[in-house]
N, C-alpha and C positions, 0 to 999 in steps of 0.2 A: 337394182336388178337380179334377179338369182344367177345363183351358181348351177355348172353345168350338174353336180351332185344332187340339187334339188329339183331341176327339170327332170332328172335321169326318176330320180325318185317319183316323181310327182305324173310324170307321164307310162311310169313301169315297161320304162325301156330297157332291153338288153345289148348286149356285145353288137356288133354284125361282124360276119364272114371278113368281106370286103372292107373292112374300118366304121368307125362311126358306132353310134348305138341306135337298137331301131325300134319297133311294138306294129305287126302286122293290125291292121283296124277293119280291115273287108277282104274277103275273099269268094269273088264270082262262084256263084254252085256248077254254071255253064261251062266247059274244059272245049280243049283245041288239041288235037293230034300234032305234034311237031315233027319233021322230016325225019329222025332219027327213033321216031315211033313213041318216046314221051310222052304222056296226059301231062299239061300242065293247064289251071283256071282260064278262063278268057281274061281275066284282069286280076289286080290286088293293089291291096294301098297301105301304105306305111307312112308311119311316122321313123324321122329318121336325122340325128342329133348329129352334128360334125365339130372336130373340135381344133386345135391346132396340135393335140399331140395325138389326136386318134384321127387322120381324118380319111376320106374314104377313097381307093386304090384304083383307079378303072381297072376294065374289065371287058370283054366281048361279051352283047347284049343279044338275046336271041327275040327279044320283045321290047318293046319302047318302052323310053321311063318320062315320065313328065313330074317336073320336081316345081317346089309351090316353096316359097321363102315366108316363114313366118315372124323371123325373131333374131334378132344378133347381128353379129359382124356380116357387112356383104360378103359376097364370095367369088371368086372366076373360075371359070377353066379354059386350060391352055394346052397347048400341044409345042416344045418346044424343037420337030424336027427328028425326035426320036420315044418321048413319052407322051402321056398327059398327066394333067399334074389339078387338081384345087387349089387356091391360096386362097386366104381374106384379103378382102381389101383394106 
């Protein structure tokens, strides 16, 4: 099994501001204007690696997210009446 460091190097991932590691793999040419007048790409796709030591931190979204599981331990998202969190199974 590959180590976290091997995955980060092989996939050319960088630390993500919300936790984990990532690399953008696609960004649409088409754009959309948000209610606050910001312009964003219509869609993007990223590779995203989470670890127990560097999990994702929940945040408000201004667009949809779709997650795909590719490898590693399973994870689940949960809400405990005050916050959302991600845990490994």
